[in-house]
C-alpha positions in Angstrom: 7.6 7.6 26.7 7.1 5.3 30.0 9.7 6.5 32.2 12.6 8.6 32.2 16.4 7.8 31.8 16.9 8.3 35.5 17.9 5.4 37.6 14.9 4.2 39.9 15.3 4.2 43.5 17.9 6.2 45.7 21.6 5.2 47.0 23.4 6.0 49.6 27.3 5.5 50.6 28.2 2.5 48.7 24.3 1.1 48.2 24.1 0.2 44.4 20.5 1.5 42.9 18.2 -1.2 42.4 17.9 -2.7 38.7 14.5 -1.3 37.0 12.8 -4.9 35.8 11.3 -4.7 32.6 8.4 -5.8 33.4 7.5 -2.0 34.7 8.3 -0.7 31.1 4.6 -1.4 29.2 6.2 0.7 26.1 9.1 -1.5 25.9 7.0 -4.8 26.2 5.0 -3.9 23.0 8.3 -2.9 21.4 9.5 -6.6 22.3 6.1 -8.2 21.0 6.5 -6.3 18.3 10.1 -6.6 16.8 9.4 -10.9 17.8 6.2 -11.0 15.4 8.2 -8.7 12.5 11.6 -10.8 12.4 9.3 -14.3 12.8 8.1 -13.1 9.2 11.1 -12.4 8.3 12.4 -15.6 8.7 9.4 -17.0 6.8 10.4 -14.3 3.8 14.2 -15.6 3.7 12.6 -19.0 2.5 9.5 -17.9 0.7 10.7 -15.4 -1.4 13.5 -17.3 -2.9 10.9 -20.4 -3.5 8.3 -18.2 -4.8 10.7 -16.8 -7.6 11.9 -19.9 -8.7 8.1 -21.0 -8.8 6.9 -18.5 -11.5 6.6 -19.6 -15.2 10.1 -19.4 -16.7 12.1 -18.1 -13.9 15.6 -18.8 -13.5 18.8 -18.5 -10.8 19.6 -15.3 -12.4 15.7 -13.9 -11.8 16.2 -15.3 -8.4 19.4 -13.0 -8.0 18.1 -10.4 -9.6 15.3 -10.2 -7.3 17.3 -10.3 -4.1 19.5 -8.1 -5.0 17.0 -5.2 -5.9 15.6 -6.1 -1.8 19.3 -5.7 -0.5 20.5 -3.0 -2.7 18.0 0.1 -1.1 18.9 -1.5 2.2 22.6 0.2 1.8 21.6 2.9 -0.7 19.2 4.1 2.2 20.3 3.3 5.3 21.9 6.6 6.0 19.0 8.4 5.1 17.0 6.4 7.5 19.9 7.1 10.0 18.7 11.0 9.5 15.2 10.6 9.4 15.0 8.4 12.5 16.4 11.8 14.3 14.1 13.9 13.3 10.8 12.4 13.8 9.2 10.2 16.4 11.1 6.9 15.8 8.5 4.7 17.0 6.0 6.5 14.2 8.8 5.6 11.4 9.0 2.1 12.7 5.0 1.7 12.1 5.2 3.4 8.9 8.3 1.2 7.9 6.2 -2.2 8.7 3.0 -1.2 6.9 4.9 -0.1 4.2 6.6 -3.6 4.3 3.3 -5.2 4.9 1.9 -3.8 1.7 4.9 -4.5 -0.1 4.9 -8.6 0.7 1.1 -8.6 0.2 1.5 -7.5 -3.3 4.2 -9.9 -3.6 2.2 -12.6 -2.3 -0.6 -12.0 -4.7 1.5 -12.0 -7.6 3.1 -15.5 -6.7 -0.2 -17.6 -6.0 -1.2 -16.3 -9.4 1.9 -17.1 -10.9 2.3 -13.7 -12.9 5.6 -13.2 -14.6 6.3 -9.5 -14.0 9.7 -9.7 -13.1 9.6 -5.9 -13.0 6.8 -5.2 -10.6 8.3 -8.2 -8.7 11.4 -6.4 -8.5 10.0 -3.1 -8.0 7.9 -4.6 -4.7 11.0 -6.1 -3.7 13.2 -2.6 -3.7 10.0 -1.0 -1.4 10.7 -3.9 0.8 13.8 -3.4 1.2 13.5 0.6 1.8 11.2 -0.2 4.3 14.0 -1.9 5.9 16.7 0.8 5.8 14.0 3.1 7.1 13.6 0.7 9.9 17.0 0.0 11.2 18.5 3.1 12.7 15.2 3.8 14.2 14.9 0.8 16.3 18.8 1.2 17.1 17.4 4.5 18.7 14.4 3.7 20.6 15.0 1.3 23.0 17.1 4.7 25.3 13.4 6.4 25.0 11.8 3.4 26.0 13.8 1.8 29.4 15.9 3.4 31.9 19.8 3.6 31.6 20.1 0.4 34.2 18.1 -1.4 32.3 19.8 -0.9 28.8 21.6 -4.1 28.5 19.1 -6.6 29.8 16.5 -4.8 27.3 19.0 -5.3 24.8 19.5 -8.8 25.5 15.9 -9.7 26.4 15.3 -8.4 22.3 18.1 -9.8 20.9 17.2 -13.4 22.6 13.1 -12.7 21.3 14.8 -11.9 18.1 16.9 -14.7 17.6 14.3 -17.5 18.6 11.6 -15.8 16.4 14.1 -16.1 13.1 14.8 -19.8 13.8 11.2 -20.5 14.1 10.1 -18.7 11.8 13.1 -20.5 9.4 11.9 -23.7 10.6 8.1 -22.8 9.8 9.1 -21.7 6.5 9.8 -25.0 4.7 6.4 -26.4 6.5 4.3 -23.6 4.9 6.0 -23.4 1.6 5.7 -27.3 1.6 1.8 -27.5 2.8 0.2 -24.1 1.1 2.8 -22.6 -1.0 5.5 -19.8 -1.3 2.4 -17.0 -1.6 0.5 -18.4 1.6 4.4 -17.5 3.4 4.6 -14.5 1.8 1.0 -13.6 2.4 1.6 -14.7 6.6 4.5 -12.9 6.4 2.6 -9.9 5.7 0.4 -10.2 8.0 3.5 -10.0 10.6 4.6 -6.7 9.3 0.7 -5.1 10.1 0.3 -6.7 13.5 3.8 -5.4 14.5 2.7 -1.9 13.2 -0.2 -2.3 14.9 1.3 -3.0 18.1 3.6 -0.2 17.7 0.5 2.2 18.0 1.0 0.8 22.1 4.7 2.4 22.2 4.6 6.1 23.1 7.4 8.5 22.7 7.2 12.2 23.0 7.7 14.3 20.0 10.7 15.6 18.4 11.8 19.3 18.6 11.8 20.5 15.0 15.2 20.9 13.8 16.3 23.9 12.1 19.2 22.3 10.3 18.2 20.5 6.5 18.5 17.0 6.0 21.9 17.0 4.7 23.5 19.4 7.7 21.8 16.1 9.9 23.8 13.7 7.8 27.4 15.7 7.9 26.5 15.9 11.7 26.2 11.9 11.9 29.3 11.8 10.3 31.1 14.3 12.6 30.1 11.8 15.3 30.6 8.7 14.1 34.3 9.7 13.2 35.1 11.8 16.0 35.1 8.5 18.5 37.7 6.1 17.6 36.5 3.0 19.1 33.3 3.8 17.2 34.5 3.8 13.9 37.5 0.8 15.0 35.1 -1.4 15.6 32.3 -0.7 12.9 34.9 -1.2 10.7 36.0 -4.7 12.2 33.0 -6.2 12.8 32.6 -5.1 9.0 35.2 -7.3 7.7 34.0 -10.1 10.1 30.8 -10.1 9.0 31.7 -10.1 5.4 33.3 -13.3 6.0 30.7 -15.0 8.3 28.5 -13.9 5.3 30.7 -15.4 2.4 31.1 -18.4 4.4 27.3 -19.2 5.4 25.9 -18.1 2.3 28.5 -20.0 -0.1 30.9 -21.4 1.1 29.7 -23.5 3.7 27.1 -25.1 1.3 29.8 -25.8 -1.2 31.8 -27.6 1.3 29.0 -30.0 2.1 27.7 -30.6 -1.6 29.6 -34.0 -1.9 30.0 -34.7 1.5 27.2 -34.7 4.4 24.9 -32.5 2.4 21.9 -30.2 3.0 20.9 -31.9 6.0 24.4 -31.9 7.6 24.8 -28.0 6.9 20.7 -27.4 7.5 22.0 -28.6 11.5 25.6 -26.1 11.3 23.1 -23.1 10.4 21.0 -24.5 13.5 23.6 -24.5 15.8 24.5 -21.0 15.0 20.9 -20.0 14.9 20.6 -22.0 19.0 23.8 -20.5 20.0 22.8 -17.0 18.5 19.9 -16.9 21.3 22.2 -18.8 24.0 24.7 -15.7 23.4 21.9 -13.3 23.9 20.6 -14.4 27.4 24.3 -14.5 28.4 25.0 -10.7 26.9 21.8 -9.4 29.1 23.9 -10.7 32.3 27.3 -10.2 31.8 29.0 -7.0 33.1 32.6 -6.6 32.1 34.6 -3.8 33.4 36.1 -3.2 29.6 32.7 -4.0 27.4 34.2 -3.2 24.0 37.4 -5.2 24.4 35.3 -8.1 25.2 32.9 -6.9 22.3 36.5 -7.0 19.6 37.5 -10.3 21.4 33.9 -11.9 20.4 34.6 -12.0 17.0 37.6 -14.6 17.0 35.6 -17.7 17.6 33.8 -16.6 14.3 37.4 -18.0 12.4 36.8 -21.3 13.9 33.9 -23.1 11.5 35.6 -21.4 8.6 39.4 -23.4 9.5 37.5 -26.2 10.4 35.7 -26.7 7.0 39.1 -25.4 5.4 40.9 -28.7 7.3 37.9 -30.9 6.3 37.3 -31.5 10.1 34.8 -34.1 11.2 31.1 -32.3 10.7 30.6 -32.2 14.8 33.6 -30.2 15.4 32.0 -27.6 13.1 28.5 -27.7 14.6 30.2 -27.2 18.0 32.2 -24.3 16.5 29.4 -22.7 14.6 27.5 -22.4 17.8 30.2 -20.7 19.8 30.4 -18.5 16.5 26.3 -17.7 17.1 26.9 -17.3 21.4 29.8 -14.7 20.5 28.0 -12.6 17.7 25.2 -12.3 20.2 27.3 -11.3 23.1 29.0 -8.9 20.5 25.6 -7.6 19.3 24.5 -6.8 23.1 27.4 -4.9 24.5 28.0 -3.1 21.2 23.8 -2.0 20.9 24.2 -0.8 25.1 27.5 1.0 24.9 26.4 3.1 21.5 23.2 4.0 23.5 25.4 4.9 26.5 27.7 6.7 25.1 26.3 8.6 22.1 23.6 11.5 22.4 19.8 10.5 22.1 19.5 13.2 19.4 21.6 11.7 17.4 22.3 8.2 18.1 20.0 6.6 14.8 22.3 8.4 12.6 25.3 6.9 14.3 23.8 3.4 13.9 22.9 4.1 10.4 26.7 4.1 9.5 27.2 0.9 11.5 24.3 -0.7 9.2 25.9 0.6 6.3 29.5 -1.0 6.5 28.0 -4.1 7.7 25.2 -4.3 5.0 27.6 -3.2 2.1 30.3 -5.6 2.8 28.1 -8.5 4.1 26.8 -8.4 0.2 30.2 -7.6 -1.3 31.3 -10.8 0.8 28.2 -13.2 -0.7 29.5 -11.8 -4.6 33.4 -13.0 -4.2 32.7 -15.9 -2.4 32.0 -17.8 -5.2 34.4 -16.3 -7.5 36.8 -16.3 -5.3 36.4 -20.3 -4.7 36.4 -21.3 -8.2 39.6 -18.7 -9.0 41.8 -20.5 -5.9 40.1 -23.3 -3.8 37.6 -24.0 -1.6 40.1 -24.4 1.3 42.0 -21.7 0.9 39.0 -19.0 0.3 37.7 -20.2 3.6 41.5 -20.1 5.3 41.3 -16.1 3.8 38.1 -15.6 5.7 39.1 -16.9 8.9 42.4 -14.7 8.7 40.3 -11.9 7.7 38.8 -12.3 11.3 41.9 -12.9 13.2 43.7 -10.1 11.5 40.6 -7.7 11.9 40.0 -8.6 15.5 43.9 -8.0 16.1 43.5 -4.3 14.3 40.6 -3.7 16.9 42.5 -4.3 19.9 45.5 -1.5 18.7 42.9 1.2 19.4 43.6 2.2 23.2 39.8 3.3 23.3 38.4 -0.3 22.3 41.1 -1.6 25.1 40.3 0.7 27.8 36.6 2.4 28.0 34.7 1.6 30.8 31.1 1.3 30.5 28.3 3.3 31.0 27.7 7.6 30.3 30.7 9.8 29.0 32.2 11.6 32.4 
């Protein structure tokens, strides 16, 4: 660990402590580069895996759905287990192991796609391995940051991490089309595998002290994490709010939005809409690193409201430029929420249970996001596209209104509990 959680410098009277520069934290910088490289690879795989499966002999859309489900379902099933493991072992070592595991899985996936193997069973198995690696990685990632930077640098560190990740994801998505078009999906997946191995090598440079051996069982740790999570009203309220919000956002971005532009504007216009959200998320992460609200959870809760705008505009058949602007604002607001939320978790939750608490947040978001994708198409068919989009917009507004009824969400100040 590069330095303790104590604020550096001394204070006398009303003098504020000098912020610790992130450049003074080499372990954090290695972690930042490792995550940026890995997220770039994830951007590649989002396109390459889909086109790779569809390029196999005799492939069908149903087989593509099955392969993607095999990657997504283990993330939901094992995310709570990932939180327990991350609180029992060195988090940097767990991230390293997850990156190498994903690297091996995507290397074999690249081989299957390149050689045009029709082994759907093996392909789905490898996708499940990659999904399980993600379930182990996410909670460990959230819990590692407070071990790498002092408390007075947490919000800036979270903002810089999210800025790097969002930028890398955007570049990865943009590069995926070119790599798949020029070299094929198999080689794009091979490049993705390489990014995981590079990230794993960089994680060797992120030293953290060994964790004390726990006398409790994994099952007891899971229940303890559950108690930590539900004992704080602000925690489960905001988790529930944003799980519902992200379900509506995923339903719109994944299904309802493309359907809206199917007959007018087409893929090019919808690509501009999605790109606007990605660019907005980069700007929002940079903003989140700088803002210092007196009520950060209140601002985080209110940051959900802009997500309803593009849904309402799509339902009303508004001009495309308005939808693009609204998606930019949505990307900004969700990133601001992410920075404030991560910082609040790291400040308010004891370090020894941070990954388990984070895993419940991931569980809610991942499970409802998947349900949103599954329900969006049938809902649009059963009613109409405008009604489905309006329902998503109302879900965001009502979830935010419900979140604001919590006194802790409205009033909890920043910093460690006193």
